[in-house]
N, C-alpha and C positions, 0 to 999 in steps of 0.2 A: 227726519234726520236732516240737521243743517248739513248742505253740502261743504265738501273740505274745503272750497277756495272762498268761503265764507265765513268759515270758523273764526279766525282772527279778529273781523271786524265785529262781528258779534260778542265775542269775547270780550273784548275793548269796551263794549257798549255794557255790558253786564258787570264789568267791574268797574266802571264809571257809577251805575246805578248804586252798586255797595258800597264807593266810598260816599257817594252823596248822602243816601239816607234819608229819611223823611224831614224835610223842610232843610236840609244841609245841603250847602251849597261848597262843593271841595274848593279846597287851597290849591291844588294840583291836580292835573289830569292823567289817567294812566299814561298816555303817551309820553308824557314826562319822566316817568322811570326808566325809559328806556332810550331817551334822547338826552338828559341829564337836565333840562329845561325845568325850571321851576315856576309854574304859572301861577303866581301868586297875584293879590290885587293889586299892589303896587306895579307890577307888569301888565297895567290893564290891557295894552297893545295884544298880549298873547292869552287875555283871558276869554275861555271859549262860553258859549251860551250853554245852559244847563238846565233850561226847561223841559218838562218831560214833553211837551209838544214836538219841539225840535229832536229830541232823541227818538221820540216814537217815530218820526218820518224816515230817518234813515234806519232804524231798526225795519221799517215795512219795506224800503228799497232792498234791504240786505237778505229779507225773508220771503218778500211776494215778487211776481213780475210786475212791471211797470210802464208807464208811458211819459213820456215828455213831447208834449204837443201843441203848437197854437200857430198864429202867423209868424214869418219870417221877422216882420218889425212892426211897431203898431203903428200902423197907419190912421185908425180912427178908433177913438174909444168904444165907442157902440159895435164896431165891427167886432175889435177884441173882444169885448163882453159875451158877445153872441156866439163867439168862436167857442169862449173858455166854457160856456154853459154847454153846447155842441160836445166838447171834449169830454165833459165831465160825464154827461147821459151815456155818452158811447160807451166810456170807461166802464160805468158804473154797472152796464148791463151785461157786460162778461166778466164783472168780478174784478178788475185791474187798478191798481192805485195809478190816479192822474196826477200830473204836476202840469200846469200851464206854463207854457215857453211864448217868450216874445221878446224882442230887443229895443231898448229904448236909442240906440246908438249903434248904426252899423258903420264901424270905423273902419272897414277894409273893404271897401266897394270897388269892382274895377275902375269906375269912372269917377272922378269928381263930382259929376253932375248927377251922379247916381241917389237916389232916397235913402235918406240916414235914419229918419225917427225923428219923434218931437224931443228929443234932447232930456237931459236928467230930471229937472225939476218936474217938467209936466210927465214925464214916461214914469216917474216913480208914483206921482201921482193915480194914473191910470191904474199902474201896476196894484196898488194898494187898496184902490177901489173894487178893482176886480178879484181881488183876494177875498176882500171881505164879501162882495155879493155872491160868490160862488162858493167860498170855503175850500177853494183849491190852494194849494202851495204852489210857489211859483219860483220859475228858474228864469235868469235873464244873464247877459254879457257885460263883462267888463272890460277895459282895454290899458288903463292905467291904473298903476296903485292906489292913486288918492282917490280912485272911482269905488273900490272895496267898501268902505265903511258904510258911506251914504247909501249905497245899493243894498247892502246888506239888512240895514234898518227894515227893507219892505221885502227884500227875495230870500227866500227859503234855502236857495241853490244859487251859488256863483257859478257862473260857467266862462271858462278860459278857452278863447277862440284857437283852433286849432294852429294856425299861424304864430301864436305866443305861446305855446305850450312848453317852451322851455325857459321863458322868461322868468327869472328867478325872484325879482323885486317883487313882481306881479303875483305869481305863486304865494310867497310869503305874506303879502298885504292880505291876499283871500284867506289863506289860512287863518292869520289873525282874528277875522271878524267871529270865527269859530260857527259860519255857516258851514253847511255843507257845500264841497269844491268838486265840480265837475270838470274835468279836462278834457279837451277834443284832443285826440291822438294826431299830432301832424302829419300829412301830407308825405312829408319826408323821412318820418320815423319809423323804425321796426317795432313792432310790440313790445319787446324786449327793453327798448329803449324810454318807454314809460317807466320802469321800473324807479330811475332816478328821479323822475318827475314827482311821483309819487311820494318817495322818500324825502324830497323837498318840504311838501307839503305836512307829512307826517311829524318829522323832525321839528318843525315849527309848532309841534303840539296838536295838531287837528288829525285825527285820524280818519274823520267821516268825507272819504273819497269816493269818487265816481271816476272812472276812466271810459273814453267813448270813442269806438271806431266809427270813420268817416270817410274811409276809401284812402287810398295811395297814389300817389301821382303816375302816369302811366304815359309815358311820351308827352306831348302837348296837349294840351286841352283836354285831358280825360283823366280819369280816375279808375281804379279798378278796387276790388275788394277781395281779401284774403282771409276766408274764415276762421283759420287756424289763428289768427291774431285774437278771438273771442277768446277760446282757453287759455292761451299763453298770457294774456291780460289778467284773467281772472285768478291765475295762479299768483298773482303778486296780491291776493287775499282782500281784494275789494269787488263791489260790484261793476259789472260792466255793461254799457250799454251801445246800442247799435244805430247810428244815424241813416236811417233808410231814404231821407230825402238828399241829404248834402252828397251821399254816395253815389248817386245817379248824375250828379251835377259834372257838366263840362266848364270847367273854369276857365273863364274870359273868353268861352268858345263863341260868342255873338260879338265880337269886337271890344265894344263898349259896355258890356254886359257879360254874366256868365249864362249857358243856357244851360239844358237836363234835360233828361229823357224818362219824364214820369210814368210812363207805361212801366217801366222796370221797378218801382219803389215796391209793390206788393210781392214782385219776386224776392227782391232781397231781402224785404223784412220778414218772408216767409223763411227764407234759408237762415237766416240769424236767430229765429226762433227755434229752429229745428237744430240748430247749433248747441242750443242753450244758452243764449245770451240773457241777461238778466231784465234787461228795459229795450225799449225801442223807442228814440227818438225820432219825431217826425214833424216837419211843418205843415201845417195844413191850412186852408184857406176858403172861403165861400165861392172866389171865382178867381182860381188861380190864374188865368189868362188875364185877368186884369191887376193883381198884386203888384203893387210896387218894388216889391222886393223879391226875388227868388222864385217868381211865379212859375218858370218851367219844370223846376222839380219839385212843387209844392204839391201836395194831395189835398185833393176837393172835400170838404168837409161831409157834404153830401154821402161821400164812400168810404167815410171813416169807420162808421158801424159796423159793416160789412167786414171791411179789412181787420178790424180788431177782433170780430167774431174768431175769423181764421186763425189770427194768432194765437190766441186764447185756446182754441181747439189743440194747435201744433204744442203749446206750453204743458197741456196737459196730457199727451200722450206718457203713458208709463213708459220707462225704460230702465234698464241698469245694467249697464255694460264694464 
């Protein structure tokens, strides 16, 4: 049976398929019937993707456990490609859906001297090539509304950074692309505060939403995770992700960069799986100590298979309380 907290998302997808029919592109999306928005072709900015590939990915994220994993930033094409292959292999070995994650621009670095990535043009080229070579869907960040459309030409999932989680124009621009939108909960927000965030995207005509817990500010340069946030956000009717690597971050803890407590990544990830989270996000790198971005909280690629095996085992524990 489909979990109750996913029923609404799965129902919306079923309704869309019924509207679409064989070879038919609907003139309106199911979400429009509840928001009053008519998503017609002459409102191209609000026209959603309607290919079976796009909808089957969100279906899988609604109905299966999954991981979003990859290097913090695109440092080097070969490194990113090798990591993507490793993520795909480790996930397939335990039957998890995998999405490759990496950022083309880290716009919120602690220091202006911090590595940001290859930029939009090269970043999209690399992600497109990685996507083609591995067959993995891709998730990456956007920071400004005008980045949404060009990034969505490559990315299957647009990610909204935690610091920007309430920026209305950014959320609406992401929604308008029709891509799946993953919003990271701001470190300053309660889990129920993500309700209005989800509503902004949904009322723009896009019900394909993920919400991610990535820790809450706890004094200076520290984060803490309240696992009650996972079921609270699931009650909003969308899949919920736990960010196991940023949750162990020590923001700005090294002065000119953020620190992290890598050894706690598996502890927090296992706890989230036990709490029933839908997916796990983690940054992984072949040599985290040499990573150009978020190395202290990145998980080594070589240790990824063992961790995913543990998470899969926990997710497969049958319980009905």
